[in-house]
Structure formats: structure tokens, C-alpha cells
BASE-729381 format. One record per residue (C-alpha): x, y, z; residue in one letter. Coordinates in steps of 0.5 Angstrom, whole numbers, plus 500, padded with zeros to 3 digits. Example, Ala and Ser with C-alpha at 12.3 -4.5 7.8 and 13.67 -1.06 7.14 Angstrom:
// residues 2
- px	py	pz	type
- 525	491	516	A
- 527	498	514	S
This chain:
// residues 387
- px	py	pz	type
- 782	344	458	M
- 779	350	454	Q
- 783	357	457	T
- 778	362	457	P
- 778	369	453	G
- 775	375	453	Q
- 768	374	457	I
- 762	377	454	Q
- 757	380	459	N
- 751	376	458	S
- 748	376	465	Q
- 742	381	466	S
- 744	387	470	P
- 740	384	477	R
- 745	378	476	T
- 751	382	475	A
- 750	387	481	D
- 749	380	485	C
- 756	378	483	D
- 759	384	485	R
- 756	384	492	S
- 762	382	496	R
- 763	380	503	R
- 755	382	504	G
- 749	377	506	P
- 747	372	501	V
- 741	367	502	V
- 742	360	501	L
- 736	356	500	V
- 736	348	499	G
- 734	341	503	A
- 741	342	506	S
- 746	348	505	V
- 752	346	509	R
- 757	345	504	A
- 754	351	500	A
- 754	356	507	A
- 762	354	508	E
- 764	355	501	S
- 760	362	501	A
- 764	364	508	R
- 770	362	504	I
- 769	367	499	A
- 767	373	504	G
- 760	372	504	F
- 756	372	510	S
- 751	366	509	P
- 743	366	511	I
- 742	359	511	A
- 735	356	510	V
- 734	348	510	D
- 731	342	513	H
- 737	341	518	Y
- 740	346	521	G
- 746	342	523	D
- 752	344	527	R
- 757	346	521	E
- 751	350	518	T
- 750	354	524	L
- 757	355	525	A
- 758	358	518	A
- 751	362	517	A
- 750	368	520	R
- 743	366	521	R
- 739	360	520	W
- 732	359	518	Y
- 727	352	518	Q
- 725	351	511	L
- 719	348	513	D
- 716	354	516	D
- 717	358	509	F
- 714	352	505	L
- 708	352	509	D
- 707	359	510	S
- 701	363	507	L
- 705	369	505	E
- 706	371	498	S
- 713	372	498	R
- 715	369	505	P
- 723	370	504	L
- 722	377	503	D
- 722	378	510	R
- 728	375	512	I
- 732	377	506	V
- 736	384	507	P
- 736	389	502	E
- 740	388	496	R
- 742	381	499	A
- 741	376	493	P
- 738	369	494	I
- 742	363	492	A
- 738	356	490	L
- 743	351	492	V
- 739	345	493	G
- 734	341	490	G
- 727	342	493	L
- 722	337	493	E
- 716	342	493	R
- 719	346	487	G
- 721	353	487	Y
- 715	356	486	G
- 713	359	493	W
- 719	363	493	I
- 716	368	488	G
- 714	373	485	P
- 720	377	489	T
- 723	383	488	E
- 730	380	491	R
- 735	378	486	S
- 738	371	485	F
- 745	369	485	W
- 746	365	479	G
- 740	361	476	A
- 733	364	477	S
- 727	359	479	P
- 725	360	472	E
- 732	357	469	Q
- 731	351	474	F
- 724	349	471	L
- 727	350	464	T
- 732	345	466	C
- 727	340	468	D
- 724	339	461	R
- 726	333	457	P
- 725	337	451	E
- 731	342	454	F
- 735	336	455	L
- 734	333	448	S
- 736	340	445	D
- 742	340	450	L
- 745	333	448	A
- 744	334	441	A
- 748	341	441	R
- 754	338	445	A
- 754	331	441	A
- 753	327	447	V
- 748	321	448	R
- 741	322	452	L
- 737	316	454	P
- 730	314	451	E
- 725	318	455	T
- 718	318	455	R
- 713	323	459	C
- 706	320	457	A
- 704	313	456	G
- 704	306	459	A
- 710	305	463	A
- 715	300	461	S
- 718	295	466	P
- 725	296	468	G
- 725	303	466	W
- 727	308	471	L
- 721	313	473	V
- 724	320	475	K
- 719	325	479	R
- 720	332	476	R
- 723	336	482	G
- 726	331	486	S
- 733	331	489	S
- 738	326	492	G
- 736	320	488	G
- 729	320	492	L
- 725	321	486	G
- 728	315	482	V
- 725	308	482	S
- 725	302	477	Y
- 718	301	474	S
- 714	295	475	E
- 711	296	468	G
- 704	297	471	V
- 699	302	469	G
- 701	309	466	E
- 707	314	467	I
- 705	317	473	P
- 703	325	473	A
- 709	329	474	G
- 714	324	472	A
- 718	321	466	I
- 720	314	464	L
- 727	313	462	Q
- 731	307	459	R
- 737	305	464	P
- 744	307	462	V
- 750	302	464	R
- 756	306	466	G
- 759	310	472	R
- 754	316	474	I
- 758	322	475	C
- 757	329	477	G
- 761	334	473	A
- 762	341	476	S
- 762	347	472	F
- 763	355	473	F
- 759	359	468	G
- 761	365	464	L
- 755	367	461	G
- 755	364	454	D
- 760	359	456	R
- 763	355	461	A
- 769	352	465	M
- 770	345	467	L
- 773	345	474	L
- 772	337	476	G
- 768	331	475	V
- 766	326	481	C
- 764	319	481	R
- 757	319	485	L
- 756	314	490	L
- 749	311	491	K
- 745	307	496	K
- 739	303	496	R
- 733	305	501	I
- 727	301	500	G
- 724	302	493	P
- 729	308	491	Y
- 736	305	488	P
- 740	311	487	F
- 740	315	494	V
- 746	320	494	F
- 751	317	499	A
- 757	321	497	G
- 762	322	492	A
- 769	321	490	L
- 774	325	486	G
- 775	329	482	P
- 777	323	478	I
- 782	323	472	P
- 779	323	465	L
- 781	322	458	N
- 782	327	453	V
- 775	325	449	E
- 771	325	455	L
- 774	332	458	V
- 772	335	451	N
- 765	332	451	A
- 764	335	457	L
- 767	341	455	G
- 762	342	449	R
- 756	340	454	L
- 758	346	459	G
- 758	351	453	D
- 752	348	450	A
- 748	349	457	F
- 751	356	457	C
- 749	358	450	C
- 742	355	451	L
- 741	358	458	S
- 746	363	460	P
- 749	363	467	L
- 754	366	471	V
- 756	362	477	G
- 757	354	479	P
- 752	349	476	F
- 752	341	475	N
- 751	336	470	I
- 750	329	472	D
- 752	324	467	V
- 754	317	465	V
- 761	315	463	L
- 762	309	459	R
- 769	308	455	H
- 769	315	451	D
- 762	316	451	T
- 758	321	455	V
- 750	320	457	T
- 747	326	459	L
- 742	325	465	L
- 740	332	468	E
- 742	339	469	V
- 742	342	476	N
- 744	350	475	P
- 746	351	482	R
- 751	349	487	W
- 752	341	488	S
- 754	336	493	A
- 760	334	490	S
- 763	341	489	M
- 766	341	496	E
- 771	336	493	L
- 772	340	487	V
- 774	346	491	E
- 778	342	496	R
- 782	339	490	A
- 783	346	487	W
- 785	349	494	G
- 790	343	495	A
- 793	344	488	T
- 794	352	488	L
- 795	352	496	N
- 790	357	496	E
- 782	357	499	P
- 778	356	493	C
- 770	357	493	S
- 765	356	487	M
- 762	363	490	F
- 768	366	488	D
- 768	371	482	E
- 769	369	475	S
- 776	373	475	A
- 778	368	480	D
- 776	362	476	W
- 779	365	470	I
- 786	366	473	R
- 786	359	476	R
- 784	355	470	V
- 790	359	466	E
- 795	358	472	Q
- 793	350	471	I
- 793	350	464	A
- 800	353	464	L
- 803	348	470	D
- 799	342	469	H
- 798	341	461	A
- 791	344	461	G
- 788	339	465	V
- 784	340	472	F
- 787	338	478	P
- 788	331	479	S
- 793	330	484	D
- 788	331	489	H
- 782	327	491	A
- 777	326	496	F
- 772	322	499	L
- 765	324	501	K
- 761	319	505	R
- 754	320	507	V
- 753	315	513	L
- 746	312	514	F
- 743	310	520	A
- 742	302	520	R
- 737	302	526	T
- 732	307	529	D
- 737	311	534	R
- 738	317	538	R
- 744	321	536	V
- 748	326	539	D
- 754	331	537	A
- 759	328	542	T
- 758	321	538	D
- 762	324	533	F
- 767	327	537	D
- 769	320	540	R
- 770	317	533	Q
- 777	315	532	P
- 780	320	526	S
- 787	323	524	D
- 787	331	523	D
- 785	330	515	R
- 778	327	517	W
- 773	331	518	V
- 765	330	520	W
- 760	334	517	K
- 752	335	517	D
- 753	333	525	V
- 746	334	529	P
- 747	340	533	R
- 743	337	539	R
- 741	330	541	P
- 736	327	535	T
- 732	321	534	D
- 734	318	527	V
- 730	313	524	R
- 733	307	520	R
- 736	309	513	H
- 736	317	515	E
- 743	320	514	P
- 747	321	521	L
- 753	325	518	A
- 758	326	513	T
- 765	324	513	L
- 770	327	508	I
- 777	325	508	A
- 783	325	503	P
- 785	319	498	L
- 791	318	495	E
- 791	318	488	R
- 795	311	487	M
- 789	308	491	S
- 783	312	487	L
- 782	306	482	Q
- 781	301	488	Q
- 777	306	492	A
- 772	306	486	F
- 771	298	487	R
- 770	298	494	V
- 766	304	495	M
- 761	303	489	V
């Protein structure tokens, strides 16, 4: 792993102020912000959560919680401003089906990426430039014309795999979507911490998927961090650095890739917290025996990476791995938090995203999330079982 040297301060003054506002409130916005809220709490922030679910663990971690739909349907020009305390930054920590345009214009600052950076990262020409700079592959992509059978149709702005389906090859590429040739290999999420104009690779997790109706790539959890060879680590390092050169960022971001042998294929960039990052945080925490959060300051992660470089031959933590599994309802049912309190487990297993009150859940909707440690010697076997 590359050991960081002197950091050049390439972030804007507003972003720099956000990075220094320790132990104050931060507003977290996304479809589900539970993991990010727990992480921000570890880093000393007092999270204000805005998401769809308001599950038991989100309420426990958050200072306050608000229903996301109330803001999406609001007629106000700046709906978030009324709940954001003065000087508290807004952190976009999850994908939003309806985009981020409703947040602005706003006088509030952003922790990490701004809505404009999200729009930039969604453009095929940006991804093409990024792949070329990093010398990695990018699937053949088209934005207009006839749909090709068997290719992937990806709706821009979607998240969690709910906007990705196979094309039947009928008609034109839908408006607001791209067509992409499928790629064989392991779909993984690489977690980075941006230092302005370059990045640190902190871990890579195998992404688990589930088919729901026409959507074959619905996010169903993650496994990792996984061990990688030097060629893949170097290629991913180039990818993270290239992203920060094109779109400077201080804080966490995720890049979804396909790994096959020694080849990296770029899929998409999420300039934000991602769902697999809590596994990476747990691995670093177990390795260094200290709480680790992606909301920690740059200096914290520089110190950790330097320590790992000295103690572990420059490789990010690979002695600890975790499983995050999203459980989906097989039938329509009513769910209560006590259902999970009765489940057999040991003190290493934890349930997350548990509904805070009795809830009617429809078939294929998420019930809760299980997180458990994995023994390194069983990691390869887990790959075969879980995918």
C-alpha cells in the first residue's frame, strides 16, 4: 500500500471547515443511513438521520431522525435547511432514486462530495476518462440507439442494484439509462479515503447479490475485506488516485469494480459512504484494537495506514473478515423487533436494520441485516457458498 506523504490541501474552504467540525451535528441523507450513522457516532459526531426506514439501530445512533419522503415531496426550495443546525454539514451517504437536485440550492456546506460531484460521477464520459487514466478496463457503454439483447440496462441515479436489468433487445435505450456490455468476474466494492488529490485504498469487499423480479443484481450484502494480489492492489490504487485527480475529495468514497485474475474493470463510482464500508472499518478496528470510522479525520487514517505499512508489509488488514447479509422476506409477513431478539446467536453476531415497531413487509423486501465475523481460513469457502 502507498504510504501517504505530505497532503496538499485541495479542498474548498467550506469543505475544510466541515472536516474540522468535530463532535458536532452532521446531517446524513440516503435511502438507508444506519451504518453511516453508527460510524459517525464512533467518530464523535452527533448524527441527524434522514432516510426511508428509521429502523431501531438508526434511532439508537441518531440525535434525531426524519422521514426522507417528507423532504422529497416538499414544495420548499431548500427543504433540508430547516432541520440543519447552523454550521452543521450535510453528508450524502446513500443513493437516492430521485437524485440529489432537491437538496439545493443551499447555503449549508457538504461533508465530502457535493451533489454536483455525484452528477459528474454518473456520466459515462467521466468514467471513460477515469478508466483511461488508471489503465483499467471499462465495459463497452452506449447512451443512445438500439438496445442490444443480453446487455445491461442501468438507470442513472439508481442504487442497490434496483435500477439494473438485462435488456431484451427491443426498441431504443430508455431515456435516463445507459446500455453496458456484461463483464465476467467478481463484483467488488473498493473502499477509499480521499486526501484531496489522491487516495488511500483501505479494503475491498466482495458484493453479494440477489435476483428480485427483473433485477438480478439487488444488493444482498458483502463479504470481506478480501485478500488481493499485488497487481490488483496497484491497479485499484491507481484508480483511487485518478478519481481524486479528476474530482478532488476529502473523505470516504467507493468504486465498484469487477475483478478477474489480474484485471480490474471499472463499473461505477460512488463519491460517498458505501454499504460495505462498515466491514472495512471492523477489520481495521480488530487489527489495530481501536475504534475506526470513515468519518475520522485524514490524519487518523494516515497514521493507521503508516502503522499497517510498518507492521503488515504494506498490506491493508487481511487477518479479519466479516459477513454482512441482508435478509429478504420470502412471503408477505408482519415483522416485529422481538423476532430477531429470539434468534439463536452468539455474542459475535449482531442484527442490524431491525424495524423499530411491528411492520408489514412484502415478499422480497428487506427484513434485517446480519453481521458476523468470518475466520480467514474459511473465507474462500464462504465465497462459494454465499454467491
